[in-house]
N, C-alpha and C positions, 0 to 999 in steps of 0.2 A: 504494500500500500504506500502511495506517495502523498505527501502533503502539498505538493506544488499545485497551484490552481491551474485550471485549464480554461482558456477563453472559448466562449460560444458566440460566434457571429451568426445571429439568427435571421433566417428568412421567414417565409410563410409556412403554414401548415402545422401539423402535430409533431413532426420529427424533432424540432428544437426542444419542445416540452419533454418529450420522451427521452431525449438524450440527456437533458439536465437531470432528470430523475435517475436514469441509469448511472450517470457519472457519480451522483451522490451515493448510490448504493455501492459503487466501487471505491468509495473513499476519496473521491476527488472533489474539491470545492470548485465551483463554476462561477466565472465572471462573464455575464452575458451583456452583449451589445445587440440591441434589437433595432429593426427598421420600422419607421413610422408608416402606418397604413399597410403593412405587410405582416409583421410578426404578431403572434398571439398576445393579446393584452394581458393575459394571466402570467406571462413571463416576468420574473423578478429581475429586472435589467439594471445594470449599473449606468447605462445611458441609452437613449433612443436617438437614432440618427436618420438622416435622409439618405436615399439611395445615391451612392456615389461619394459619400463622405468617408473615404478610406483613411485619411489622415486622422480624423476624429476617432475612428475605431482603434488605430494604433496608439493614440494618445491615452485613451481610456484604459486599454488593456495593459500597456506599459506601466501606468500609474498604479495598477493593481498587482504588479509583480508577475504578470503572465508572460511566458516565453513561447508557449505553444497554444494553438487554437484550432477549432474545427469550424467548417462552414456547413451549417445545417439548414435545410429548407430552401425553397426556391424564391425567386423574385419574379413576379408576373412579367412576362416579356414586354407587353405594352408599357409597363412602368419603366423599363430600361430606355424607352424613347424619351423619357422626361426626367433625365438625370439632373442632380444638383451637385456636381462634383466639386470637391475641394482640391487643394494642390496635389495630393496624391492620386485622387480620382482622375484629374486631368493628365497626370503622368501616364496612367494606364491607357487612357483614351488615345494618346499620341502613339502608343505602341501597337494598337490593334490593327491587324492587317486582314482580319476576317470577322464575320458577324456570327459565327457559330457559337453555340453554348460553351463548348469546351475551350475554345480559343479565348473567350472573354474571362472565364473562370480561372484558367491557367495564368492569364495576365494579372488578374487580381491577386492570386496566390503568390506569384513571383514578386509583385510589388510589396506585399505585406512581409514576405520573407526577407527582402532587402532591407526592410526597416527593423529586422530582428525578431519578427514574429513567425515562428515555424508553423506551417499549416499541415495538420495531420488528418488521417482518416478517422471518422467517427465509428467505423464498423467494429474495431476491437472492443469498444465499450457497449455495443448493442448487438452482440451476436444472436441473442434470442429473437431479434426482429427479422432475421433472414428467413425467407420463404423456403421450406423444405420441399423435396420432390414428392409429388402425389397430391391428392385432394385435401383441401383444408376443411371442407364441410361435408355434408351428406352426399352430395352429387358428384359423380365422376364425369369426365368428358366422354361423349359417345364416340364411336369410331369416326363418324363424319366430322364431329367437332375437333377431334384429335388431328385429323388430316388438315383441317383448316388452321389449327394451331401451329402445325409444323410449317405450313406455307407462310403463316404470319410471322413466325420466329425468323425464318430466312429473310423475309422482307424487312422486318424491324432491324436486323443486323446490318442489312444493306443500307437502310436509311441512316443507321447510326454511324456507319463508316463515313457518311457525308456530313456528320455532325449536325443533323437536322432535328430528329426527335427519337422517341423510344417506343411509340405506340402505333399499332395498325389495327384496323377492323376488317375482318374477312368473313365471307360467306360463300360456300361452295367453290372455294379456290379463287374467288375474285376479291381483290383488295378494294374495299369500299372507301376507306379513308386512311390517310397517313398523317401523323402528328407533325405540325409545323409550329408557327408562332402562337397558335390559339391555346395550346396545352392539352393535357390528356382528356379531361372531361368534355371539352368542346369537340375534340376529335371523335370521341365516342358518340356524342350526339349527332355529329355530321354523318358518321358512318351508319349509325342505326336508322337515320332518316331514309336511307335507300331501301331497306328491307328489314323486317323483323327476323330474329333468329341468328344474328351474326355472332362471331367470336371475336373478343377483344384480346390482343396479345401485347404484352409489354416486356421489353428485354433491355439488357445492358448493352451500351454501345461497345463495339469490339475494342476501341481504344480508350475506354472509360478510365478516368482517373478516379480512384475510389475515395479521394479526399472530398469530392463534391459531386452533386448531381446524380447520386445513386438512384436507380429507378425505385419508385415507392408506390404502393397501393394502400388503400384504407377503406373504411366504410363509405366514404364519399365516392370512391371509384365504383363500388358495387351499386350505389344509388344511381350513379350516372348510367351504368349498364342497364339497370331496371327501367329507368326513364326512357332509354333508347331502345328498349325491347330486345337487348342483346341477351343471349342465353348462356354465355360462358366467358370467363376471364382466365386466360392462361398467362402465367408469368414465369420468367426464367428463374429456376430454382437456384438457391445459393448465392444469387447476386442481387435479388430484389428484396427490399424491405417491406414488411407488412405492418401497418400501424393499427393499434386497437384490434388485434386479431379476433377476440371473442365477439366483438360487435360486428366486425366484418362477416364472420361466419354466420351469425344469427341473421343478419340482413340477407345474405346470399341464400340461406336455406329457406327463409320466408318467401323470397322472390323466385325460388326455383332456379337459381343461377349456379352453375358449376364453377368453382374456383380451384385451380390446380397449378402446382409448381411443375414445370416441364423442363 
């Protein structure tokens, strides 16, 4: 057990909250910097910053004796078009040569590390959140759904190689939607609008840096599938995080949706 505090640079969703809880159970004190309009208001944060205020993040964490930190939770992509960068945020923007998720996150991590803040993967502290192989709830994929899941997994990995997104929607071998700037839930809604009974697939990008943007599903993902009349959610086992698993399983079973690690 170490007494050194770990920094939590929090984005949106439940992952930052669950990480803080898991780190506490592991004996790590957590110093959180949260993002206004993105992070869960229930987080106990040392500071709240605007998207792009990287210098402020470094200042707060350094003052608290933090030398290593995690990036947990996303920032809605449209929000990234309305940055309020400080001096360090501007430094990152001048370096960017591509608009992909990984390129931007790596540039941010590099800038923070140059300022003495080591960015580490959150996964060692939350191994219980990784999706295992096999069904999570009562339902299993049918043979037809499993064939679609296999096609979707290949497509998602191809999409990931281009640093675009992690999610595709498939029915009878046809790709109905691929995730882009709109995010997972909107991708599911768009794909489901074409036909009921589709399979949603989410996978790790082949070049994924496990320090950030790890594929994640939760109860809201199942709710999106139900609303879009999708019948299955297949996620890459061992690389995808599942948030609030018991609630996800309850919702999936109630909606008749198969959720499986593949």
